[in-house]
Residue, then its C-alpha position, 0 to 999 in steps of 0.5 A: m048751121s053755125e051751131v053744128v059747125e061749132v059742135v064739130d069744131g069743139a069735138a075735133g079740138k078735144r080729140q086733138e088735145r087728147k091725142a097731144a096728151n097721150r103722145a106726151k104721156l108716151l114720151a115721158a114714159a119713154r124717157k124713164v124706160f130708155a134711161e133705165k134700160g137703154l134702147g136695146a133692152a126696152t120694149a114698146r110694152d115697157i113704155v105703155r106700162e108706165t102710163d095709164l093708156a091701153s096696150g095698143t095705144f102706143y102704135n097710134y102714135f109711134d111705129s116703133k120704139e126706135a121712133v119714140f127714141t128718135a123723137l126724144i133725141e130730137e127734142l133734146a137736140e132742138k132744145a139745146r140748139e135754141r137755148v145756146r144759139d140765143q145766148r151766143r147771139e144776144p146783142g150788147r155782149t162781148v164774145e167772152e160773155r156770149v160763149e160763157a152764157a151759151y155754155r151756162a144755158y146748155f149746162e142748165l138745160v142738162i141739169e133741168e132735163r137730167e132724165l132726158f140727157e141720161v137717155f142720150r148718154r146711156n144710148a150714145g153708142v146706139i146714136a153713134a151707130m145711126a150713121d144716117r142721122d146727126w142730130f147735133a150737126d145743126g147746133e155745131r153748124d150754128l156755132l161755126e157760123d157765129l165763130v166765122a162772124w166773130a172772126r170777120a169782126g176781129e173778135v176772134p183770131d184767125v185760126d182753124l174755126r172748124l176745128l175750134a167749133q168741133a172742140m168747143f161743141g165736144a167739150g160741152v157734151h163731156v163736161a155736161n156728162h160730169l155735171v149731171d153726175e154731181n150732187a151739187p153741180d156748179v154750172d157757173a164755174a163750168a161755163r166760166f172754165c170752158a169759155r176761158l179755156f177756149l178763148g184763152g187757148v185760141r189766142a195762144l194758137a194765133 
């Protein structure tokens, strides 16, 4: 009996591995297609053509091209949120070091995931039009929480922290836009500039 259970479990495990591999293939293909064509012009068939999967396989994993697009943007947003948050909350650092490290982590991610970031950038209008979704709200909320904690500890002056969070978050996205177009992006210089700009400017505001 135990041998039968092992065989069944083994077969189920292989099916799960195959499903995960197929989904990963579709996501990788979707990155390329959406980066090149944009969401509007792309089709599910375009995505499948970039893989070795059968044409009907797509709908075993995603209901529509919008569903795979959503999965890609969620992936980018969550990766960015985790990396940046970890750097801002690293103990034993000054606020300046934490902010600079957070910007550096985000810019490094953008360069590593250039194609995925291009999906976001090329389809920024589409993303903005999806009023029921704000994929980056959690990341901005994390930043605001950290700013509030730093202000309470006397490490950041008493200014409008909500506006500061919005400005810092937006600047990171716009600077990343320029870095991803450069042949030899200077991530360290960009991170240092953003950190000094905001932390120097916020002291002037106070």
